[in-house]
N, CA, C and O of each residue as an XYZ file, in Angstrom:
452
protein
N      21.817     13.815   -195.337
C      20.930     12.948   -195.356
C      19.956     14.317   -195.630
O      19.656     15.345   -195.023
N      19.662     13.679   -196.911
C      18.142     14.407   -196.754
C      16.851     14.634   -195.855
O      16.263     13.770   -195.205
N      16.581     15.800   -195.943
C      14.569     16.422   -195.562
C      13.617     16.198   -196.431
O      13.812     16.437   -197.622
N      12.701     15.814   -196.081
C      11.556     15.590   -196.088
C      10.184     16.707   -195.267
O       9.696     16.456   -194.165
N       9.854     17.738   -196.019
C       8.784     18.311   -195.579
C       7.609     18.017   -195.370
O       6.920     17.833   -196.374
N       7.169     17.916   -194.451
C       5.605     17.061   -193.679
C       4.544     18.356   -193.480
O       3.328     18.169   -193.457
N       5.139     19.667   -193.343
C       4.229     20.872   -193.002
C       4.496     22.061   -193.222
O       5.575     22.540   -192.875
N       3.685     22.666   -193.758
C       3.739     24.166   -194.138
C       2.845     24.946   -193.473
O       1.830     24.795   -194.154
N       2.550     25.721   -192.535
C       2.381     26.622   -192.214
C       2.427     28.140   -192.872
O       3.335     28.433   -193.651
N       1.459     29.027   -192.536
C       1.395     30.669   -193.082
C       0.755     31.151   -191.941
O      -0.203     30.746   -191.283
N       1.891     32.602   -191.815
C       0.913     33.449   -190.836
C       1.321     35.138   -191.477
O       2.096     35.491   -192.366
N       0.295     36.006   -190.457
C       0.629     37.051   -190.678
C       0.963     38.213   -189.348
O       0.194     37.958   -188.421
N       1.753     39.224   -189.065
C       1.306     39.921   -188.092
C       1.763     41.151   -188.196
O       2.545     41.349   -189.126
N       1.447     42.207   -187.371
C       1.147     43.577   -187.647
C       1.824     44.381   -186.686
O       1.313     44.202   -185.581
N       2.711     45.147   -186.658
C       3.014     46.200   -185.380
C       2.569     47.454   -186.475
O       3.053     47.878   -187.524
N       1.250     47.841   -185.548
C       0.334     48.940   -186.256
C       1.434     50.384   -185.711
O       1.563     51.371   -186.436
N       1.863     50.308   -184.881
C       2.791     51.527   -184.521
C       4.083     51.151   -184.359
O       4.497     49.992   -184.313
N       4.782     52.262   -184.263
C       6.068     51.866   -184.131
C       7.259     50.696   -185.121
O       8.214     49.961   -184.866
N       6.635     51.027   -186.061
C       7.898     50.478   -186.740
C       8.736     49.203   -186.838
O       9.807     48.967   -187.396
N       7.823     48.392   -186.047
C       9.213     47.380   -185.389
C       9.046     46.339   -185.842
O       7.988     45.752   -185.617
N      10.213     45.668   -186.766
C       9.490     44.062   -187.593
C      10.131     43.194   -187.184
O      10.217     42.285   -188.009
N      10.619     43.022   -186.330
C      10.698     41.786   -185.272
C       9.435     41.257   -184.358
O       9.148     40.077   -184.160
N       8.560     42.738   -183.707
C       7.464     42.512   -183.100
C       6.164     42.228   -184.274
O       5.072     41.850   -183.850
N       6.342     42.402   -185.471
C       5.668     42.058   -186.193
C       5.412     40.707   -187.324
O       4.514     40.205   -188.001
N       7.261     40.480   -186.908
C       7.186     38.859   -187.759
C       7.173     38.015   -186.408
O       6.784     36.906   -186.773
N       7.448     37.961   -184.732
C       7.126     37.711   -183.498
C       5.246     37.431   -183.879
O       4.678     36.378   -183.591
N       4.645     38.463   -184.468
C       2.760     37.790   -184.540
C       2.829     37.329   -185.696
O       1.695     36.858   -185.785
N       3.461     37.046   -186.940
C       3.469     36.263   -188.079
C       3.964     34.589   -187.342
O       3.433     33.480   -187.405
N       4.873     34.958   -186.854
C       5.140     33.296   -186.131
C       3.912     32.683   -185.384
O       3.476     31.556   -185.616
N       3.453     33.467   -184.549
C       2.439     33.226   -183.637
C       1.024     32.776   -184.345
O       0.427     31.745   -184.035
N       0.641     33.585   -185.209
C      -0.299     33.326   -185.688
C      -0.004     32.148   -187.043
O      -0.761     31.935   -187.989
N       0.905     31.712   -186.854
C       0.963     30.124   -187.905
C       1.172     29.500   -187.088
O       0.454     28.516   -187.270
N       2.018     29.291   -185.723
C       2.093     28.461   -184.750
C       0.344     28.027   -184.300
O       0.002     26.855   -184.462
N      -0.469     28.843   -183.857
C      -2.001     28.997   -183.374
C      -2.686     28.196   -184.520
O      -3.502     27.347   -184.164
N      -2.476     28.344   -185.734
C      -3.387     27.606   -187.006
C      -2.638     25.849   -186.750
O      -2.832     24.892   -187.499
N      -2.066     25.853   -185.903
C      -1.438     24.141   -186.437
C      -1.525     23.392   -184.509
O      -1.338     23.985   -183.447
N      -1.887     21.892   -184.782
C      -2.458     21.070   -183.817
C      -1.498     19.979   -184.594
O      -1.792     19.522   -185.699
N      -0.379     19.646   -183.905
C       0.441     18.535   -184.862
C       0.226     17.029   -183.829
O       0.870     16.666   -182.845
N      -0.986     16.364   -184.556
C      -1.141     14.883   -183.890
C      -0.648     13.635   -184.489
O      -1.163     12.550   -184.219
N       0.262     13.757   -185.233
C       0.556     12.594   -185.955
C       1.961     12.307   -185.917
O       2.549     11.746   -186.841
N       2.902     12.970   -184.062
C       3.846     12.007   -184.237
C       3.776     10.521   -183.665
O       4.474      9.537   -183.910
N       2.873     10.676   -182.961
C       2.829      9.307   -182.342
C       2.474      7.626   -183.270
O       2.829      6.452   -183.161
N       1.460      8.550   -184.276
C       1.184      7.465   -185.315
C       2.122      7.507   -186.662
O       1.904      6.766   -187.620
N       3.367      8.621   -186.613
C       4.444      8.309   -187.628
C       5.803      7.927   -186.871
O       6.869      8.077   -187.468
N       5.768      7.373   -185.395
C       6.722      7.533   -185.294
C       8.161      8.302   -184.780
O       9.251      7.958   -184.321
N       7.454      9.572   -185.157
C       8.527     10.848   -185.316
C       8.139     11.425   -183.524
O       7.161     11.389   -182.778
N       9.590     11.939   -183.462
C       9.600     12.961   -182.479
C       9.850     14.274   -182.484
O      10.834     14.768   -183.034
N       8.761     15.067   -181.722
C       9.249     16.339   -181.881
C      10.285     16.898   -181.784
O      10.321     17.927   -182.458
N      11.570     16.583   -180.985
C      12.829     17.008   -180.921
C      13.436     16.685   -182.510
O      14.461     17.280   -182.844
N      12.943     15.968   -183.239
C      13.276     15.722   -184.463
C      13.237     16.722   -185.387
O      14.229     17.082   -186.021
N      12.106     17.208   -185.505
C      12.012     18.634   -186.294
C      12.909     19.428   -187.018
O      13.539     19.976   -186.114
N      13.452     19.914   -188.279
C      13.727     20.490   -188.835
C      13.099     21.733   -189.340
O      12.550     21.877   -190.432
N      13.294     22.857   -188.137
C      12.147     23.756   -188.923
C      13.157     25.096   -189.730
O      14.362     25.274   -189.911
N      12.061     25.750   -190.014
C      13.122     26.755   -190.943
C      11.586     27.991   -190.734
O      10.445     27.628   -191.018
N      11.842     29.105   -190.315
C      10.949     30.002   -190.601
C      11.790     31.053   -191.511
O      12.925     31.530   -191.505
N      10.463     31.165   -192.394
C      11.096     32.024   -193.182
C      10.010     33.748   -192.867
O       8.785     33.703   -192.765
N      10.712     34.907   -192.781
C       9.964     35.825   -192.390
C      10.062     37.103   -193.481
O      11.056     37.824   -193.386
N       9.249     37.346   -194.317
C       8.982     38.461   -195.166
C       8.620     39.689   -194.640
O       7.553     39.834   -194.045
N       9.814     41.035   -194.891
C       9.518     42.281   -194.126
C      10.725     42.985   -195.089
O      11.722     42.681   -195.743
N       9.680     44.458   -194.588
C      10.609     45.144   -196.108
C      11.649     45.675   -196.078
O      12.086     46.296   -197.046
N      12.488     45.507   -194.584
C      13.487     45.406   -193.723
C      14.304     44.193   -193.249
O      14.906     44.109   -192.179
N      14.222     43.215   -194.275
C      14.922     41.873   -193.389
C      16.456     41.933   -192.268
O      16.770     40.925   -191.635
N      17.028     42.834   -192.199
C      17.951     43.064   -191.843
C      17.548     44.055   -190.410
O      18.437     44.532   -189.705
N      16.202     44.241   -190.157
C      16.133     44.848   -189.034
C      15.655     43.629   -187.865
O      15.584     43.852   -186.656
N      15.393     42.492   -188.430
C      14.971     41.104   -187.314
C      15.677     40.768   -186.418
O      16.841     40.627   -186.795
N      15.566     40.628   -185.691
C      15.845     40.077   -184.121
C      15.862     38.524   -184.550
O      14.850     37.980   -184.109
N      16.807     37.501   -185.377
C      16.478     36.287   -185.381
C      16.635     35.371   -183.977
O      15.947     34.351   -183.967
N      17.244     35.558   -183.110
C      17.243     35.464   -182.107
C      15.929     35.132   -181.389
O      15.457     34.015   -181.181
N      15.480     36.226   -181.084
C      13.628     36.679   -181.017
C      12.753     35.568   -181.731
O      12.081     34.866   -180.976
N      12.691     35.369   -182.828
C      11.787     34.998   -183.643
C      12.347     33.445   -183.303
O      11.620     32.933   -182.451
N      13.106     32.825   -183.604
C      13.807     31.681   -182.689
C      12.577     31.248   -181.397
O      11.747     30.339   -181.406
N      12.804     32.077   -180.568
C      12.108     31.824   -179.500
C      11.113     31.376   -179.317
O      10.699     30.929   -178.247
N      10.394     31.437   -180.654
C       8.169     31.681   -180.877
C       8.621     30.489   -181.158
O       7.907     30.325   -182.147
N       9.331     29.357   -181.081
C       9.043     27.876   -181.679
C       9.483     27.538   -180.713
O      10.512     27.938   -180.168
N       8.342     26.313   -180.195
C       8.613     25.799   -178.757
C       9.399     24.271   -179.246
O      10.022     23.901   -178.250
N       9.543     23.545   -180.064
C      10.254     22.301   -180.339
C      11.333     22.124   -182.218
O      11.015     22.721   -183.247
N      11.840     21.716   -182.155
C      12.876     21.202   -182.729
C      14.113     22.227   -183.121
O      14.660     22.923   -182.266
N      14.456     22.235   -184.397
C      15.919     22.794   -184.334
C      15.587     23.796   -185.384
O      15.364     23.474   -186.551
N      15.557     25.134   -184.900
C      14.752     26.166   -185.836
C      16.218     27.383   -186.277
O      17.242     27.777   -185.719
N      15.527     27.598   -187.571
C      16.350     27.883   -188.347
C      15.603     29.513   -188.864
O      14.378     29.505   -188.985
N      16.130     30.453   -189.067
C      15.449     31.371   -188.915
C      16.192     32.432   -190.403
O      17.305     32.947   -190.510
N      14.662     32.418   -191.630
C      15.792     33.287   -193.265
C      14.569     34.489   -193.356
O      13.409     34.386   -193.754
N      15.281     35.612   -192.846
C      14.752     36.746   -193.039
C      14.769     37.205   -194.551
O      15.835     36.972   -195.121
N      13.892     37.748   -195.223
C      14.011     37.970   -196.540
C      12.861     38.932   -196.914
O      11.810     38.963   -196.274
N      13.165     39.874   -198.198
C      12.633     40.632   -198.482
C      11.151     40.285   -198.954
O      10.788     39.667   -199.955
N      10.398     40.873   -197.924
C       8.945     40.847   -198.700
C       7.728     41.402   -197.473
O       8.170     41.789   -196.391
N       6.752     41.409   -197.629
C       5.601     42.100   -196.220
C       5.641     43.514   -196.614
O       6.316     43.986   -197.529
N       5.017     44.004   -195.994
C       4.759     45.447   -196.525
C       4.374     46.583   -195.427
O       3.570     46.501   -194.499
N       5.302     47.801   -195.870
C       5.592     48.875   -194.965
C       4.232     49.981   -195.086
O       4.419     50.590   -196.139
N       3.127     50.411   -194.524
C       2.218     51.248   -194.793
C       2.402     52.344   -193.923
O       2.082     52.203   -192.742
N       3.014     53.748   -194.445
C       3.148     55.172   -193.927
C       1.954     55.781   -193.240
O       0.970     56.074   -193.919
N       1.973     55.997   -191.913
C       1.054     56.595   -191.284
C       0.828     57.759   -192.062
O       1.739     58.108   -192.813
N      -0.311     58.485   -192.017
C      -0.718     59.409   -192.629
C      -0.529     60.681   -191.549
O      -1.119     60.746   -190.470
N       0.550     61.817   -192.136
C       0.656     63.066   -191.532
C       1.859     62.841   -190.263
O       2.259     63.930   -189.852
N       2.371     61.891   -189.715
C       3.366     61.333   -188.850
C       4.302     60.546   -189.440
O       4.160     60.033   -190.550
N       5.165     60.443   -188.805
C       6.507     59.905   -189.329
C       6.274     58.272   -189.062
O       6.945     57.599   -189.844
N       5.579     57.594   -188.254
C       4.912     56.275   -187.727
C       5.182     55.652   -189.230
O       5.342     56.322   -190.251
N       5.197     54.202   -189.129
C       4.889     53.405   -190.035
C       4.193     52.267   -189.357
O       4.231     52.138   -188.133
N       3.484     51.344   -190.241
C       2.565     50.248   -189.885
C       3.359     49.040   -190.630
O       3.223     49.038   -191.854
N       4.202     47.969   -190.050
C       4.616     46.932   -190.345
C       4.166     45.958   -190.782
O       4.000     45.332   -189.735
N       3.786     45.243   -191.647
C       3.125     44.486   -191.900
C       4.520     42.608   -191.947
O       5.622     42.889   -192.417
N       4.429     41.753   -191.703
C       5.401     40.790   -192.159
C       4.412     39.631   -191.971
O       3.453     39.560   -191.203
N       4.923     38.658   -192.941
C       4.744     37.235   -193.092
C       5.373     36.163   -192.957
O       6.546     36.126   -193.327
N       4.861     35.218   -192.492
C       5.722     34.081   -192.407
C       5.248     32.811   -192.679
O       4.055     32.587   -192.474
N       6.256     31.596   -193.272
C       6.289     30.331   -193.745
C       7.116     29.519   -192.508
O       8.294     29.669   -192.183
N       6.192     28.689   -191.981
C       7.004     27.844   -190.873
C       6.979     26.324   -192.014
O       5.987     25.929   -192.627
N       8.493     25.639   -192.039
C       7.916     24.852   -193.020
C       9.105     23.694   -192.120
O      10.299     23.863   -191.876
N       8.232     22.574   -191.803
C       8.546     22.103   -190.715
C       8.930     20.083   -191.774
O       8.207     19.372   -192.472
N      10.514     19.951   -191.253
C      10.682     18.315   -192.560
C      11.725     17.567   -191.150
O      12.556     17.789   -190.269
N      11.003     16.715   -191.720
C      12.201     15.016   -191.139
C      13.425     14.682   -191.480
O      13.685     14.731   -192.682
N      14.191     14.378   -190.797
C      14.782     13.318   -191.491
C      14.837     12.310   -192.603
O      14.734     11.341   -191.851
N      14.949     11.555   -194.250
C      14.311     11.374   -194.899
C      15.072      9.704   -194.233
O      16.285      9.508   -194.151
N      13.896      8.607   -193.800
C      14.351      7.255   -193.195
C      14.611      6.509   -194.094
O      14.998      5.365   -193.855
């Protein structure tokens, strides 16, 4: 069954100290979710549980993302997480620390009727 995308939300998150890609990704997902208020369910005859949600996370080191922690950020629907190359690492001046910037795209689709 084909899916039809209804919503695309974007967010950005940063781990300022520690180089934690998952923490930056969690903050990016949280940022995207905080900009959403989905009030169309009743009007469209849809249920939250029917949402098929893909979370795409862009960071410099995608293999460092804990996918299960990112899934836990999304309260409804069936969630898949796709880490990919993106974001930005900013090395600290005079230390080994790194600032990690993650970008998130949350894509919400429903099965086509």
